[in-house]
N, C-alpha and C positions, 0 to 999 in steps of 0.2 A: 117632418119632423128630422128629414135633415135640414134643411134651411136653420130650422135653432140649432143645432150643431155645429152648425158652419159658422153660426154669427158667434153664440160664445168662445168659439176655441179662437176666431180671429181677436175679440176683443180681449183673452188672452193674452194672445203675442202682441199686441199693440202695448198693451198696460205692460208687460216684459220690456218691451223697444224702447220703451219708454221712458220705465225706470233705468236702463242701463245706458242710455243716455245719458239722465239728469245726473247721473256717480261721475261718468268723465268728463264733463266740463266744470274746469277749474271757477271757483265762483271764491272770491275774498272777502268772506265773507268774516267778520270776528262778532262774540257775543258781546256786546254789551250791559251791563246790567247796573245802576246806577243805585245810592243808598235806601234810596226809594224804594225801591224794586226789592233791594234786599230784606228790609223790615217786612214789607208784605209779604214774601213770601216768608219770612221767619215766624211769622204771625200767623201766618196759616197752618202752617208746621206744627206750631204749640196746642195751637188750638185742634189738631189733627188731632194729638195724642191726649188731651185731656176728654175729647169726642172719648177717645178707643179705652179709656183708664174708667169713665162715666158708664158706659155701659158695658166693661166688665164686671162694676161695681154694681149694679145696678140692684139685684138681690137683696145685699145686705143695706146700701142708701132708700131705697122703698119699701121696706119689711114694715110691717106695722108693726106696733109695739103692743104687747099684751099685757093685764093686770099683774102676771107675772115677773115680767118684765120690771115693772116699776116699783113693787115688792122688793123689798130687804131681806129674804132670806135665809136661813142657816143652809139650805140646800143647793143655794146657788154660790158658796164660799170656794167651792172649791170646782170648780167644771172640768179641768183637766184631770182629777184622778175620777169624779163621776163619769166620763168618756172610754175609758180606759176601762173601769172594773164595774161596770153596768152589769147590771144583772142579766141581759137582754145578749150582751154578749159574750156568754159563754155555751150558748151552742154550737161554736164550731171554736178551731184550732188555729192559731193564727199558722204561716208558717214561721218557723226556727224556733217556734217555744217549745220547751215540753210545757204540759201539764205538770204547773205548779200547786199539787194540791196540799192537804193539810196532812196526810198520812204519808205521804212521803218527803215531805218536809222532817215529821218526825222519822221515819226510816232515816233519813240523809242524817241527823243531828246526834242519832243514837248511834250509827256508826261510828260517827265522829269522835262517839266519846268511848266507843268499844263496849257499849250497852244494848244493843241488837240485839233480844233473846234469839234462841236459835227456834221457830214454832216447829220446824220439821223432827228434831230431839225432841221436843216437848211432845208431840202427837206418836211422836217412834215411826216416821218413816222416813227414805231416805225424799233427796231429791226429786226425783229422776219418779216419781210416786204418782198414781193421777187423779182422780177426780174421786173416783172410786175405793179407790184403797184408803185416800185421805177422810173419805165420811166411812167408812168402815173401822177404820181407830178410831176414830175420834167420839162414836158412838159406842166404840168399847170401853173404850177410854173415862165416855160420861155415868156408863154403866157402873163402874166401880169408883168413881171416886165423885157422883153426888150426893150431898148433903145429906138428903132424905134417907138417900140406899144407905151408907156411909154412919147415920148418926152422930158423927164427927165435925169438927169444924172444919170444912175442907172446902170453906167459898171462894175465899182468894186463891186455890188449885182451879177450882172450877172456870172460876173464871176468866185463866191463863188458858184453861183450854177451850174455853169460847171463843177469848180474841185468838186464839193460833188458828181451829178450824174458818171463824170468820175470815181472815186475810185468808189462809191457803186455799180457801175450797170460791173466790172468786180469783178468776182468773185473770184480771186487772191487777187488781190487788195483792196478788201472788208474784206478778211479773216485774213490777213497782217494789216489792216484798226481796225477789230476786238480784236485782241488782246494788244492790246496798247490802246484801249477807255476803258475806266472806268467810265461806267455811273451806279448812285446811285441809 
């Protein structure tokens, strides 16, 4: 075992000495490259670049065309729109994007026009009211204004109460509504 260690160490020392002595020898060598060699080197470089490009693009080049690809269908008209507005992508929210639901868009437009109704006043509760308070107050008002109970034409008033309760009873919808509600 010791002889193997000695042999390996002596080879390493010998190699180091040879390398050091080779660097000290001053050799006057100039590299001369002919035009033909330059063409060969440049061609090899171009072939390597093309090979790398083909390797990276192999999936697109070798993709088999399906019958869907061959047909001119209406669903292929706007692939960019489909990519970003697919039903499959609505399960998650991308970073930096707000949830832009139709309802929050309606709230935004109504707030801009100063026509956003104050659902808290409709139900007669404060903005800090709990879900239970909202539920109790809605049921109380619904008993008073229901068209079957009052025998009057109060369907429009009942629709407004239902919409107010629908929005304020749902936590997410209430948060969206509160963003745009301006209470003085």
